[in-house]
VEXVEX-798036 format. One record per atom (N, C-alpha, C): x, y, z. Coordinates in steps of 0.001 Angstrom, whole numbers, plus 500000, padded with zeros to 6 digits. Layout:
residues N
XYZ
...
end
This chain:
residues 567
500793498781499975
499995500044499976
500852501224499977
500401502303499298
501154503507499290
501041504273500570
502193504704501044
502280505376502293
501658506738502176
500775507133503194
500080508364503166
500317509119504437
500138510446504408
500289511207505576
499095510858506578
499468510510507768
498428510029508673
497936511277509576
496652511409509635
496093512470510475
495916511840511878
496155512584512861
496045512131514284
495033512900515012
494272512186515849
493212512801516675
493495512348518022
493583513291519044
493695512926520379
493039513991521358
492803513551522614
492162514371523565
493195515310524272
492797516532524289
493581517531525109
493079517633526516
491723517656526553
491005517842527884
489685517309527796
489101517044528994
487726516626529163
487126517318530370
485988517985530135
485256518551531261
483964517941531440
483576517460532638
482391516901533054
481776517722534103
480572518257533912
479918519207534872
478491518680535257
478316518465536541
477019518067537010
476210519298537267
475228519555536430
474589520857536611
473673520844537787
473177519765538261
472332519655539382
473081519821540720
474150519108540801
474974519062542045
476058520095542077
476162520853540925
477131521876540872
478554521445541220
478920520273540611
480253519687540715
480816519545539352
482090519404539270
482693519328537864
484057518628538032
484583518220536795
485952517713536703
486535518170535403
487665518845535509
488401519195534296
489707518402534277
489791517536533286
490962516694533255
491787516954531951
493067517188532148
493914517441530987
494643516151530625
494838516006529310
495649514817528822
496776515279527907
497711514481527765
498815514774526937
498839513814525735
499617514203524753
499827513261523668
500724512194524109
500478510910523656
501239509805524176
500526509040525172
501198508505526177
500667507628527176
500108508434528337
498883508233528622
498232508748529872
497701507592530717
498051507652532047
497581506581532837
496743507126533997
495487506734534036
494608507099535141
494618505958536218
495098506344537369
495334505202538345
494875505596539698
494793504592540590
494347504818541954
494882503659542818
494813503810544097
495162502658544970
493972501779545259
492786502291544862
491565501570545188
490563501714544064
489462501001544071
488439501093543093
487437502084543459
486469502336542644
485344503232542836
485762504698543044
486748505159542350
487219506548542430
486883507266541175
486249506627540241
485788507252539004
486649507078537761
487578506142537738
488472505948536559
487566505523535396
486706504586535552
485945504059534488
484970505173533937
484331505922534852
483406506977534429
484168508030533621
485355508340533970
486174509280533233
486451508785531783
486854507609531764
487181506964530453
485991506815529529
484827506342530193
483548506148529453
483154507556528744
483462508569529456
482968509897529145
483656510444527788
484858509870527478
485680510431526441
484902510278525054
484658509088524687
484005508878523336
482452509031523462
481910508971524762
480479509306524943
480322510785524470
481235511641524798
481099513102524449
481095513196522891
481735512344522247
481763512487520777
480672511700520072
479685511268520762
478506510675520160
478369509189520219
479310508533520908
479218507096521091
478414506830522340
477620505736522408
476806505436523554
477554504315524368
477518504590525657
478166503625526564
477255503330527768
477523502278528488
476729501899529674
477513502364530963
477002503435531581
477630503885532822
477133503076534023
477831503234535109
477412502589536337
476036503197536719
475245502420537437
473852502773537807
473893504085538646
474932504352539314
474927505579540180
475303506818539414
475685506681538171
476119507768537389
474850508327536612
474551509604536860
473358510235536284
473745510985535022
473529510419533884
473856511125532628
472951512275532376
471715512262532927
470740513235532596
471172514663533094
472013514679534129
472287516038534698
473608516536534325
474346515833533392
475757516180533194
476010516800531799
476905517846531769
477339518372530598
478775517914530343
479138517507529133
480443516975528800
481006517922527698
482350518221527840
483017518985526828
484428518422526643
484689517956525415
485944517341525073
486637518327524159
487990518543524448
488839519418523566
489728518390522823
489791518535521509
490587517574520650
491587518273519889
492667517601519667
493655518053518679
493469517214517440
493187517907516324
493017517130515040
494063517754514079
495103517004513902
496208517602513048
496784518764513856
496714519887513103
497273521156513657
496098522030514253
494898521556514231
493737522364514709
493155521783515943
492438522716516636
491765522298517916
490227522429517684
489613521429518159
488095521382518125
487566521094519560
486298521491519704
485672521136520943
484274520512520685
483947519557521368
482644518933521214
481928518965522602
480784519580522671
480037519622523918
478798518705523762
478480518068524782
477235517150524787
476446517354526050
475106517502525897
474208517503527011
473006516671526527
472781515587527126
471761514561526776
472061514147525320
471100514456524411
471220514035522991
471628515196522075
472038516248522712
472357517459521855
473797517647521913
474370518154520735
475776518292520545
476133519719519989
477149520277520450
477663521490519790
479168521243519489
479463521651518262
480896521358517729
481462522746517414
482747522978517901
483449524212517664
484801524002517031
485131524849516213
486571524791515690
487178526029516357
488029525852517320
488555526963518141
487383527544518857
487152528871518654
485995529467519318
484761529671518328
484892529130517138
483886529234516166
482880528070516258
481617528374516478
480594527327516544
480302526872515127
480488525586514874
480203525033513597
478769524424513453
478338523826514530
476981523184514463
476475522841515734
475094522929516000
474431522382517104
473379521409516503
473348520267517027
472451519255516417
472042518234517474
470833517639517225
470254516536517915
470423515169517169
470916515283516020
471033514145515126
472428513623515051
472737512502515557
474079511920515557
474421511438514080
473554510593513525
473843509949512245
473714510992511090
472743511802511052
472564512641509916
473350513925509926
473753514470511148
474480515728511186
475823515664511901
475825515014513079
477105515037513789
478091514086513078
477679512921512595
478647512016511968
479259512623510678
478481513256509845
479131513846508596
480114515047509051
479762515802510078
480647516832510476
481992516266511028
481854515293511939
483040514703512501
483818513976511445
483130513420510472
483815512751509384
484647513705508491
484121514887508374
484875515940507622
486033516353508521
485861516628509765
486906517063510576
488046516046510714
487607514760510960
488629513714511167
489139513180509882
488525513494508708
488930512983507525
488798511423507488
487747510984508170
487548509525508299
486108509294508588
485495508298507897
484137507910508108
484002506440507855
482925505845508410
482569504476508141
481186504397507530
481056503614506462
479703503547505813
479237502149505855
477972501971506331
477445500644506525
476064500515505983
475622499366505511
474247499185505019
473338498933506288
472224499657506326
471296499466507402
470727498085507449
470369497573508536
469823496209508656
468403496281508041
467651497319508279
466188497337507895
466027497572506316
466888498403505830
466637498823504429
467745498386503432
468937498123503939
470043497669503151
470708498912502525
470209500072502772
470794501306502217
472064501661502919
473049501933502104
474384502297502721
474314503809503247
474717503961504492
474721505296505025
476013505519505844
476348506804506137
477440507061506967
477112506563508377
477833505668508941
477528505178510272
477843506231511345
477203506119512478
477514507149513610
478980506970514063
479391507896514753
480825508001515215
481250506799516006
480368505980516598
480723504874517398
481555503936516605
481369503806515245
482122502824514405
483498503414514039
483706504714514098
484988505332514009
485903504965515181
485247504936516414
486007504665517644
485944503221518102
485280502306517447
485076500941517865
486310500226518203
487317500269517303
488600499517517671
489572500350518560
489057501500519119
489962502303519899
489443502447521368
488521501562521765
488007501625523128
487752500219523697
488285499972524859
487950498752525502
487370499131526892
486096498775527080
485410499238528277
485665498190529393
485690498686530586
485889497789531794
484827496740531920
483576497131531660
482421496280531920
482095495273530757
482198495828529496
481799494983528397
482924494654527451
483988495405527465
485053495227526528
485894494004526578
485932493441527877
486795492325528121
485949490956528024
484770491074527585
483924489876527452
483678489544525964
484162490353525144
483919490188523631
484714491294522874
485339490886521797
486060491865521018
485185492916520367
485588494206520456
484834495351519928
483421495314520374
483281495093521727
481977494937522335
481639495982523329
482373497131523254
482350498096524408
481283499068524256
480783499401522995
479713500451522872
478371499877522762
477397500735523087
475962500286523088
475270500982521916
474065500503521578
473137501201520560
473780501037519165
474158499791518805
474770499667517458
474024498613516687
472778498237517113
472079497115516604
471318497462515258
471399498701514831
470734499027513589
471558498556512386
472678497860512671
473483497221511608
473680495802511933
473743494966510953
474032493529511124
475470493334511821
475516492344512635
476860492089513282
477920491888512312
477646491191511214
478702490938510190
479080492209509575
478156493111509391
478576494506508723
479307495299509776
478954495211511057
479627496051512150
481037495755512112
481427494528512153
482919494235512298
483627494488511028
482965494620509954
483564494958508665
484015496511508716
483594497215509640
484094498543509761
485600498615510001
486193497516510478
487621497343510637
488326497578509230
487648497224508215
488297497337506944
488540498849506571
487760499723507099
487977501134506893
489287501576507538
489498501116508757
490753501509509452
491954500935508802
491810499814508120
492966499192507280
492919499696505906
492126500594505563
492096501313504274
491762500250503125
491070499202503490
490585498266502485
489278498714501945
488441499209502797
487107499761502441
487111501239502336
486303501763501412
485984503260501378
484564503323501221
484043504474501199
482630504680500963
482186503976499644
482952504273498543
482739503700497323
482724502159497349
483629501593498075
483710500150498218
482410499535498758
481921500079499876
480678499596500451
479509499801499593
479447500955498887
478364501203497989
478377500164496890
479549499830496370
479653498804495350
479167497428495855
479574497136497096
479173495790497675
477657495813497909
477181497023498421
475718497029498608
474946496946497344
475489497535496286
474853497469494991
474884496023494485
476054495326494674
476148493956494217
475120493121495025
474935493291496258
473915492604497029
472564492807496484
472320494115496250
471010494434495717
470773493748494374
471771493791493546
471600493181492215
471434491644492320
472080490994493300
471922489589493518
470473489292493941
469963490114494780
468608489938495302
467615490093494092
467939491135493187
467158491346491967
467282490220491073
468390489610490926
468582488422490082
467746487252490583
467681487046491890
466793485992492441
465363486358492172
464973487624492193
463542488011491981
463231487745490498
464182487976489618
464047487800488222
463800486294487933
464573485460488610
464500484001488390
463100483539488904
462605484065489982
461246483681490414
460173484127489462
460394485375488975
459398485889487984
459386485071486689
460617484667486193
460668483816485019
460039482511485169
460185481912486419
459484480655486609
457968480821486611
457503481895487163
456113482183487226
455543482356485752
456249483135485003
455830483377483590
455839482054482837
456830481226482970
456892479999482263
455658479114482691
455319479095483904
454144478298484321
452880478789483685
452732480081483644
451518480741483014
451484480353481573
452541480523480888
452607480269479447
452273478789479156
452779477876479928
452525476459479775
451074476220479902
450381476780480943
448955476606481075
448152477156479902
448525478391479429
447853478914478318
447978478165477086
449201477676476751
449434476865475617
448650475554475665
448505474975476815
447794473772476921
446273473979476632
445717475101477051
444386475526476747
444171475741475287
445044476505474707
444859476829473328
445114475616472421
445834474634472945
446045473410472096
444857472509472050
443781472684472803
442679471780472904
441525472285472013
441792473279471149
440670473884470363
440252472972469280
438868472985468923
438284472167467821
438764472738466466
438598471995465411
438921472566464072
437941473558463554
438138474809464004
437223475913463539
438082477142463547
437790477944462595
438601479173462318
437927480404462909
436570480277463103
435919481544463516
434949481156464647
434466482197465310
433461481903466426
432108481447465794
431738481961464547
430482481662463957
430505480121463595
431602479642463171
431722478207462886
431471477357464066
432090477830465193
431899477048466430
430444477136466915
429787478255466732
428351478432467152
427494477566466312
427831477438464981
426950476525464206
427230475138464542
428461474795464970
428766473447465368
428034473047466675
427703474068467451
426931473772468676
425439473767468539
424931474232467333
423506474342467160
422726472962467277
423347471935466543
422692470622466566
422507470060467969
423583469931468747
423270469457470149
422349470291470900
422356471627470723
421485472469471368
420001472178471026
419784471891469726
418433471592469235
417994470224469826
418891469259469776
418586467833470314
418224468038471856
418903468775472524
418632468973473999
417291469607474125
417045470577473316
415709471305473421
414506470312473153
414719469407472093
413667468487471814
413503467519472851
414570467036473532
414506466077474608
413792466712475804
414103467914476056
413473468636477200
411989468728476994
411496469032475745
410151469096475380
409469467726475579
410158466655475033
409574465364475139
409514464896476575
410556465233477397
410555464821478824
409389465532479531
409153466863479123
408020467546479776
406747466888479426
406523466541478115
405216465930477718
405090464594478408
406124463802478459
406059462456479088
405755462615480585
406394463599481242
406057463785482591
404604464203482777
404073465047481931
402652465361482067
401829464192481805
402223463315480823
401367462172480566
401371461206481686
402594461008482372
402707460136483628
401694460765484698
401796462083484873
400862462660485924
399411462392485553
398986462460484275
397648462353483835
397225460890484091
398081459942483782
397812458506483924
397701458140485342
398540458689486161
398539458465487623
397204459034488217
396803460088487749
395506460689488181
394357459776487880
394314459353486538
393241458482486065
393316457156486806
394492456627487034
394579455255487786
393979455515489247
394358456552489857
393897456768491192
392373456961491197
391812457601490143
390392457803490114
389609456440489938
390221455556489001
389621454289488781
389671453479490045
390820453509490721
391057452789491956
389967453230493006
389721454506493128
388681455004493996
387318454549493659
387003454638492361
385624454257491994
385448452669492259
386457451954491916
386386450483492144
386171450209493605
386817450891494455
386651450678495894
385224451006496297
384652452099495771
383312452557496142
382277451507495669
382471451052494444
381429450102493950
381535448757494662
382742448322494926
382930447117495593
382319447191497016
382543448288497750
381913448447499049
380390448489498983
379899449051497855
378428449066497635
377860447733497474
378493446952496654
378013445512496368
377923444788497617
378949444945498574
378993444227499767
377928444684500739
377317445828500612
376428446277501568
374952446459501006
374755446152499786
373407446497499189
372262445721499784
372584444480500330
371539443616500786
370912444271501998
371572445048502769
370997445555503973
370383446989503812
370471447444502634
369921448799502365
368437448779502384
367836449721502901
366395449825502968
365784449965501621
364656449185501399
364118449180500022
363528450593499620
363063451353500550
362470452671500145
363532453637499834
364833453258500153
365981454207499766
366777453674498658
366378452581497989
367194451930496982
367555452837495855
366551453688495498
366949454654494347
367256456025494885
367424456132496224
367760457456496794
369163457467497377
369398456405498164
370730456463498849
371059455079499247
372310454812499449
372809453544499880
373859453837500946
373700453170502227
374579453531503371
375411452271503637
376682452414503770
377552451342504134
377457451083505652
377012449883506098
376975449613507486
378327449572508223
379333449445507493
380669449296508167
381297450646508423
381279451489507395
382011452822507597
381016453983507573
379728453732507230
378717454823507232
378819455645505983
379496455236504963
379566456089503750
378197455991503022
377717457100502493
376460457192501889
376681457181500297
376038456067499703
376090456013498222
374727456496497722
374636457728497259
373368458237496757
373322458087495300
372179458550494677
371988458468493300
373074459124492503
373626460210493132
374663460969492394
375772460025492038
376248459205493037
377326458229492734
376978457198491701
375721456767491857
375245455766490864
375297456488489460
374885457607489371
374855458376488066
376274458443487614
377226458664488460
378572458826488117
379108457562487522
378819456447488232
379254455127487882
378667454809486509
377332455006486377
376814454783485050
377399455576483950
377634456793484266
378235457745483249
379524457250482819
380409456722483801
381805456269483480
381845454899482890
380929454097483353
381126452656482936
379858452171482210
378720452783482281
377566452572481457
377001451215481577
376872450741482806
376277449409483022
375788449355484451
374749448566484688
374091448486485917
374580447318486742
375092446268486032
375575445079486750
376814445430487521
376759445446488848
377934445861489662
379113444967489409
378903443679489439
380085442781489236
380754442974487920
379898443093486875
380535443239485561
381230444658485523
380606445633486204
381217446952486271
382548446876486880
382623446177487966
383995446021488655
385022445479487680
384596444431486848
385526443720485965
386096444758484951
385165445584484390
385489446567483419
386405447630484043
386157448066485240
387040449011485829
388464448437485973
388462447224486415
389697446519486613
390509446524485321
389879446184484226
390502446166482886
391059447553482564
390221448584482834
390739449908482553
391935450226483402
391914449868484651
393082450089485541
394319449415485020
394097448144484558
395304447451484025
395884448107482822
394940448601481930
395395449277480742
396180450600481144
395544451328482088
396230452592482527
397580452289483126
397659451206483940
398932450860484551
400032450452483532
399578449808482511
400504449385481420
401082450671480704
400127451570480432
400486452880479830
401446453645480740
401061453639482003
401968454411483004
403310453849483096
403377452451483039
404744451863483134
405608452179481834
404896452151480737
405614452430479523
406092453989479468
405225454803479961
405572456302480083
406717456491480940
406701455778482073
407924455960483037
409137455558482498
409140454331481773
410370453832481107
410783454824480054
409849455366479337
410197456295478301
410859457592478956
410276457951480098
410767459160480800
412216458873481288
412437457705481830
413862457392482223
414765457374481072
414295456783479974
415160456734478770
415462458161478249
414490458998478207
414712460342477818
415647461145478703
415496460947479997
416406461593480946
417849461140480696
418071459825480445
419319459343480148
419931459962478897
419093460111477882
419527460662476615
419853462113476837
419075462801477705
419388464193477975
420670464401478648
420963463496479637
422267463564480349
423429463355479332
423345462430478495
424329462192477489
424489463332476539
423380463857476073
423438465050475146
424037466232475875
423665466463477207
424170467640477880
425709467436478094
426089466220478428
427497465917478640
428309466186477398
427820465668476227
428473465954474976
428516467457474586
427318468111474856
427277469510474572
428284470329475494
428360469933476805
429201470654477612
430654470560477234
431033469273476719
432426469171476207
432685470047475008
431695470224474080
431879471075473039
431772472542473433
430925472752474478
430776474097474902
432074474525475592
432736473669476341
434128473947476930
435071474395475816
435025473609474718
435958473931473597
435575475320473056
434307475492472972
433819476822472510
434328477917473409
434201477718474755
434749478812475680
436142478952475556
436939477836475398
438362477950475232
438627478788474069
437951478517473008
438216479286471767
437901480792471919
436781481013472648
436404482504472936
437541483031473832
437991482344474837
439104482824475699
440326483005474900
440514482176473885
441802482274473129
441927483598472475
440731484131472088
440825485470471435
441402486513472335
441282486243473722
442027487062474625
443334486495475047
443301485101475094
444560484469475585
445705484558474618
445360484707473293
446489484788472400
447197486074472601
446466487148472952
447096488393473288
447886488221474576
447259487539475571
447928487228476851
449287486458476657
449172485442475808
450433484689475542
451461485578475035
451152486397474037
452114487326473498
452698488282474596
451804488743475490
452237489688476513
453165488990477472
452704487797477929
453687487124478865
454998486708478283
454876486328477034
456166485858476340
457103487052476214
456546488219475983
457256489432475894
457937489776477280
457129489569478345
457673489806479695
458819488832480017
458620487513479590
459604486507479798
460915486854479092
460768487355477863
461927487772477097
462658488933477695
461883489881478169
462512491030478830
463123490629480140
462575489682480910
463222489207482129
464514488469481825
464544487783480681
465790487116480283
466866488109479928
466449489139479205
467389490259478905
467968490916480027
466981491223481016
467437491907482230
468265491095483048
467972489793483111
468837488837483935
470304488841483394
470370488917482050
471766488922481472
472476490214481836
471736491314481772
472285492617482042
472757492686483522
471828492206484399
472156492259485888
473322491370486177
473460490226485630
474579489306485775
475900489979485306
475789490751484213
476995491513483674
477395492537484726
476425493265485286
476702494325486269
477384493738487505
476860492567487964
477441491868489142
478940491394488823
479165490940487649
480492490582487274
481412491764487239
480912492920486737
481753494129486653
482064494654488046
481150494615489007
481299495027490330
482396494121491019
482170492829490820
483150491851491421
484590492126490839
484639492400489588
485947492667488961
486556493926489624
485710494979489812
486178496249490341
486678496033491850
485904495174492577
486324494927494004
487654494223494114
487915493487493141
489232492744493170
490418493638493078
490183494895492666
491228495875492552
491588496519493931
490765496212494973
491016496699496277
492341496151496846
492890496711497922
494062496157498515
493845494699498874
494901493923498736
494771492482498920
494394492172500353
493135491704500513
492686491432501855
493395490157502403
493784489261501561
494501488091501969
495792488447502614
496481489401501990
497818489813502477
497703490498503761
496660491418503897
496333492062505173
496028491040506261
495188490108505905
494784489071506910
496035488209507378
496866487905506434
498047487189506817
498880487863507862
499056489189507558
499899489950508543
499240490098509865
497860490250509889
497119490390511015
497243489130511894
497085487952511242
497216486675511927
498484486505512562
499603486914511860
500887486785512422
501126487656513638
500546488850513532
500648489790514616
499927489281515914
498737488762515656
497973488238516719
498763487014517414
499277486162516580
500041485015517058
501192485461518009
501983486427517474
503162486923518259
502713487591519538
501620488390519469
501201489086520703
500733488110521728
500025487052521398
499510486075522349
500691485368522991
501717485074522090
502807484413522652
503679485318523568
503715486597523285
504389487597524113
503703487635525485
502393487524525502
501645487554526715
501524486202527445
502293485260526845
502303483949527430
500914483259527513
500146483417526443
498793482896526428
498468481972525318
499559481610524579
499359480814523300
498819479417523630
497911479003522779
497380477680522827
497362477071521402
497840475872521184
497922475384519829
496557475296519076
495498475324519861
494162475290519263
493844476510518508
494624477568518769
494384478774518090
494855478817516638
495707477874516307
496219477721514955
495028477449513999
494935478312512997
493871478108511921
492568478776512335
492470479359513539
491292479897513967
491245481455514060
492499482073513913
492649483526513921
492138484160512647
491136485052512758
490582485735511602
490250487191511999
490448488108511085
490224489510511406
488780489734511826
487912489173511037
486420489403511251
485774488314512118
486581487314512638
485987486297513504
486978486225514727
486751487076515758
487654487104516825
487715485721517547
488934485527518133
489128484381518933
488440484587520327
487776483580520802
487170483613522120
487984482830523150
488243483462524233
488882482799525338
488062482932526573
488433482215527583
487757482291528819
488712482433530012
488138482848531092
488962482915532417
490057484022532298
491127483737532915
492221484704533024
492808485049531715
492703484138530695
493300484420529392
492510485392528570
491305485598528865
490372486399528015
490988487744527737
491382488458528790
491888489795528587
493120489865527661
493957488843527782
495180488815526983
494834488516525541
493947487645525260
493570487340523899
492865488494523245
491948489258523926
491373490402523388
492377491473523126
493198491730524095
494222492822523904
495149492450522754
495569491182522567
496440490834521501
495785491097520179
494523491019520007
493816491206518722
493712492718518456
493412493509519504
493402495019519386
494719495509518858
495785495107519619
497108495631519229
497532495094517854
497119493913517497
497442493328516137
496785494182515084
495636494777515341
495018495598514284
495857496812514112
496280497481515138
497157498619514983
498430498309514330
499030497216514709
500316496750514158
500132496554512667
499037495934512284
498802495779510733
498686497053510077
497918498047510686
497798499330510095
499195500018509882
500003499866510862
501294500466510787
502161499692509746
502043498446509691
502863497681508747
502592498029507367
501334498228507024
500980498658505626
500995500111505377
501271500917506455
501393502333506300
500036502935505764
498970502428506267
497680502886505945
497614504478506199
496946505127505384
496830506621505568
495625507050506362
494996506018506965
493759506265507717
494041507039509004
493114507823509455
493242508626510584
493447507743511887
494390508109512759
494549507339514032
493941508133515194
493335507396516096
492601508037517223
493345507531518545
492701508096519648
493161507718520969
492691506277521362
493544505489521825
493288504209522344
492940504259523782
491710504021524174
491223504150525513
491013502756526075
491795502408527117
491800501025527707
491471501123529193
490364500496529555
490017500571530911
490247499138531663
491079499136532665
491327498039533540
491720496694532786
492834496692532037
493196495511531269
493750494439532173
494080494729533471
494596493706534387
493559493127535308
492329493345534996
491275493011536011
491257491530536372
491650490700535405
491620489223535639
492993488630535925
494009489525536045
495385488975536302
495765489047537808
496108487920538266
496638487883539604
498145487990539619
498757487642538461
500204487622538432
500809488918538125
501828489344538875
502522490570538654
503218490597537304
503782489496536975
504506489375535640
503598489595534486
502410488902534643
501442489001533544
500895490431533361
500698491062534556
500213492520534562
501219493322533899
502455493108534215
503610493888533600
503704493721532091
503485492501531571
503465492223530127
502211492912529500
501112492933530129
500005493590529572
500241495110529398
500695495737530528
500934497153530520
501981497543529509
502992496788529374
504083497062528439
503566497002527018
502771495981526687
502257495880525341
501428497132524955
500609497550525943
499830498807525633
500674500040525561
501599500204526422
502518501414526467
503351501546525271
503769500432524622
504756500467523649
504171500674522204
502892501028522140
502232501186520798
502566502586520312
503633502771519701
504039504119519223
503283504626517981
502564503709517358
501865504035516102
500601504924516351
500177504997517676
498997505765517961
499380507088518585
498549508140518254
498908509402518895
498657509512520326
497833508673520920
497506508840522334
496962507573522902
497375507206524103
496775506109524828
496263506638526226
495074506306526521
494543506647527857
494237505415528540
495030505082529554
494904503730530274
494435503945531659
493440503164532086
493074503202533536
493408501778534159
494192501862535227
494596500644535931
494879501010537386
494757500030538214
494920500291539626
496467500098539945
496989500736540897
498329500578541403
499377500673540256
499319501729539399
500324501805538385
501763502072538930
501724502601540121
503061502980540691
503984501701540807
503336500573541087
504101499381541250
504860498996539905
504400499409538804
505002499099537518
505708500223536794
505458501417537198
505925502585536514
507394502608536272
508195502219537191
509667502262537054
510138501309535984
509370500267535673
509763499336534676
509153499598533281
508373500648533195
507793500976531899
508767501850531173
509116501508529930
510043502262529145
509446503523528554
508179503523528453
507418504673527920
507032505665528995
507457506942528913
507027507914529913
505536508173529868
504930508410531005
503463508561530983
503069509812531779
501901510359531406
501224511440532147
500310510653533146
500764510635534400
500026509792535336
498914510647536041
497753510264536036
496670511011536690
496112510096537848
496276510610539089
495927509866540266
494569510302540792
493667509348540974
492361509676541616
492465508949542947
491993509625543982
492053509111545327
490793508987546142
489771509884545857
488625509920546682
487472509072546050
486937508187546831
485923507302546324
484635508126545996
484150507826544763
482833508390544250
482911509912544315
484059510508544169
484254512006544117
485072512372542858
484781511829541729
485411512205540526
485231513743540254
483939514143540511
483637515599540296
483725516327541642
484146517536541523
484222518331542786
483643519791542641
483437520386543631
482847521767543632
483826522789543134
485146522576543482
486122523594543074
486250523731541548
486241522560540867
486300522774539385
485077523350538793
483934523136539430
482696523784539009
482742525292539131
483213525729540382
483283527182540677
484201527881539698
485385527307539528
486415527865538656
485986528038537239
485043527146536760
484648527117535387
483131527381535210
482578528077536268
481175528272536285
480639529068535122
481269530065534794
480843530988533699
480792530167532366
481827529485532120
482000528707530915
480918527512530911
480777526871532008
479791525779532165
478417526301531943
478083527475532508
476694528053532349
476457528498530887
477436529121530240
477193529565528833
477020528385527927
477797527301528115
477671526121527319
476334525383527518
475962525295528788
474782524550529125
473542525322528519
473538526691528608
472442527451528135
472394527358526625
473558527290526020
473574527181524515
472870525893524098
473249524781524819
472705523508524418
471238523332524888
470908523878525975
469517523690526441
468521524565525673
468994525736525292
467976526771524682
467987526711523179
468805525947522536
468859525876521093
467592525374520513
467061526090519565
465822525692518846
466052525370517399
end
């Protein structure tokens, strides 16, 4: 990689003012190694270090007793040859170049990040998890490899900051590529565009399958057409079965009426026969003076008067009752025979109708298919055109993906960078006396090694330092920031191991500034080759004090009013 002039960013001072309790802390820092130390815990070392990048827009998890809501933070930075100040109160930021106010904003991603990116000459661009759209990431990703938090940073690599879930974890760690000068905004946009094109390619494949299915169904329908060229030919073809069906329906109706008529006649004959038969069986007991007037059945009480006899004579024309019954029976037999024939004919006609209707429906379906074809033919052409367009677009998208892939191959050799990083991690772990053969083949820039117990701090630190060593090895021109390390010896009981850890941190000359918090630094200071600005905290839970607030009250008041009253 071509060597570039490196821009350096480091802290000159940090002010924290509690506006409610009227206490404050003004802490000065120097370029190079700064050590915040104490003889005991709970003196505010972690709160001081958490506040550094928090002031610049990164979110951190403070101790539960620390009230962020009441505090004003002001960080003074050296950026190259210039001095900048960033003030923060709650979610509002004010950025100054010297005494000149550049911006007041409530938006970290949309306004603060672009401004700091311009000031630092460094930005990270990531695709959002919800939309996939590439955007300038908030400042937290600029500082991600430069901060190890006491509470979260030693349980997972690059795990110190909060509120970063708007990006996928795989994309978040790829922000390291920006610090190695492998990625730029254009790079990520190309990769995001390639991902979008791949998704579009998959959508085109699904759409092509859908269109092929539709076309296959349409062609199957149009292939079943009868031999007719026009609708009128098909209509004429259907006239004959339509007429046969109409004739059958008429015949069935007439037969049904005939059956109903014969059934009525049969029931009437049966009724008359029963009446006459009952009369014959009772006539001997009928009174003689009523013989020509009425006849009463002694069994059921039915009255056979002259009107019935007139009816019988009118229908059957004979006076002899027995003979009359014989004739009625013959008539009933004749009607029954006719009725049976009519029913058989009715059943036969119904069967013929079903057959004709089935045949007609088959031809009618073909007719409907033909009618639909008059629209389907246009649909076939339309869908075929869409399929052809999808094929052309698929080819174009595939060519675009190939072109982007070819362009991405022109980037710095990631394999070469990875190899150097792996070697640095290996050597660092060995230097810290934490090497395990199982680490062979498992070291990856984007897949941190996980360790447990007392080795965890060493393994995490070895990977952080290896990143900076790789940046230095390839002389990347990316901006370097302050490395903030909180309590790297927390899991170390050994004095020798603690010394190895502190030496590794102190000897990183490639960074403009290191701010390290550790307990009892005086026990190791004489053996450290790197001179340090030692900041000693002694009073428990009294990081802020009233003296600093009084001395800077006017400045604190003006800054707090500026941030509170901004509209």
